[in-house]
N, C-alpha and C positions, 0 to 999 in steps of 0.2 A: 521523459526528458532524455535527450541524447547528449553524449559527451561532446565537448568542444573539439574541433579538429586539431590534429597535431601541428598543422601549419599555423593556425591562429595562436595556439599556445606558444609556438616558437617565436612568432612576431611580437607577442606581448612580453615574453621573457627577454627578448632582445632589447626592447624599450626599457624594461626594468634594469637590465645590465648597463645601459647607457647612462642611467641616472640623470638624464636631462629633464625629466618631468617627475612630478610627485605621483605616487601610486593612485591617488584619487583621480588625477587627470588622465592617467593611462586607462583606468577603468572606464571613465566616461568616454574616452576616445574609441575604445574597442567594445563598449557596451557589455561589459562584464562586471560582476560584483568585486569590490576590493578584497573581500574575504576569499574569493576564488583565487586571486593573484597571490595572496598570502599562503593559501593552501598549496598552490603549485610551487611556490618558492621553497616552502618547507619540504615538500615531497622531493624536489630536486636536491636539496641539501641532504636529506635522509637516504634516498634511494639512488640518486644520480640520474633520475629521469623525471620529466613532468608529464609523461604520457598518461593517458587515461588508464585507470585500473581495469583489469579484466578478470574473468572467472569469479565474480562475486554473485551472491544470491540476488536474483532479480525479482523473484516472487516466491510465494510459499509453494513448496512441493506438496501436493495433496497427499495426505496419509491414506485416503480412501481411493484406491486405484480402480477397483472394479465397480464402475458406475451402474451397470445393470443389476448387480447384486444389491447395491445400495438402494436403487429404485424399488426393488422388491421388498427390501427391509422397510423402507418408508411406507409403502402401501400397507404392509402388515402392522406397522406401529404408528400409524398416522395420528393416533390420539395422545401420544407421548409428547412431553416437552423436550426441548433441545437437550437439557441436562440428562433427562431420562434416556433419550436416544443415545447420547454419548456413553452413558454408563452401560447400556445394553450392547452397543456396538463394541465397546472395549478399546482402551488405549488411545482414545481421541478426546479432544475437548468439545464443549458445546459450540465453540466458535468454529471449529473444523466442520462440525455437522452443519452449521448454518451456511458456511461457505460452499459446502458440497451441495446443499439443497438449492442454493442459488445457481450453482453450475448446471444442475439438471432441470432448471426452470420450474422448480416446485413453487407454487404460489401459496402465500401465507394468508390465513384469514385474519382480518384486523380484529383487534379486541374492541368490541363495541359495547362494553359494559358501561362506559360513560354515557353513550347514547341511550341505552336501556334505562339507566338511572334518570336521565332527563325526561324520558317519556313517562316513566312512573310518577315523577314529581308533577308533571302536567296533568296526568290522569287524577292524581290525588287532589289537586287544586280545583278540579271541576266538580 
C-alpha cells in the first residue's frame, strides 16, 4: 500500500477546515476512510504536518545475512525441525528460519501422516 499524495491530503484537509460538509461526506467524496481523516487531523495537531511518515520499518530485516552459508547449513541439517535449526543456528527464532527458508526457495515436505493413517485404515478394513 502506498501513501496518499500530499496534494490529496491538502485538498481533504482544506475541505475539513471549511466545515461545509461532515467528515463522512468528505471521506465518501475523496474515497478515503473517515479514520484516515481523523488520523491526519490528529497528526496535524500534534506535529504540525499531515504529510506521510517516513523512515519507518517496512519489512523485517533478515537476521540471517549470509544466504550461501545458510543454504549449506540447511543441507547439512535438513532433518531438523525449525525450532531445532533455530537453536543450532543461534540467536534467531523458528519464524526467522522459516522466512529465510522461503527466501532461498527451500521446499517443504508436506506432513502426510493423515494420508498414511487413512491408507492404513482402508487396508485394515479389507
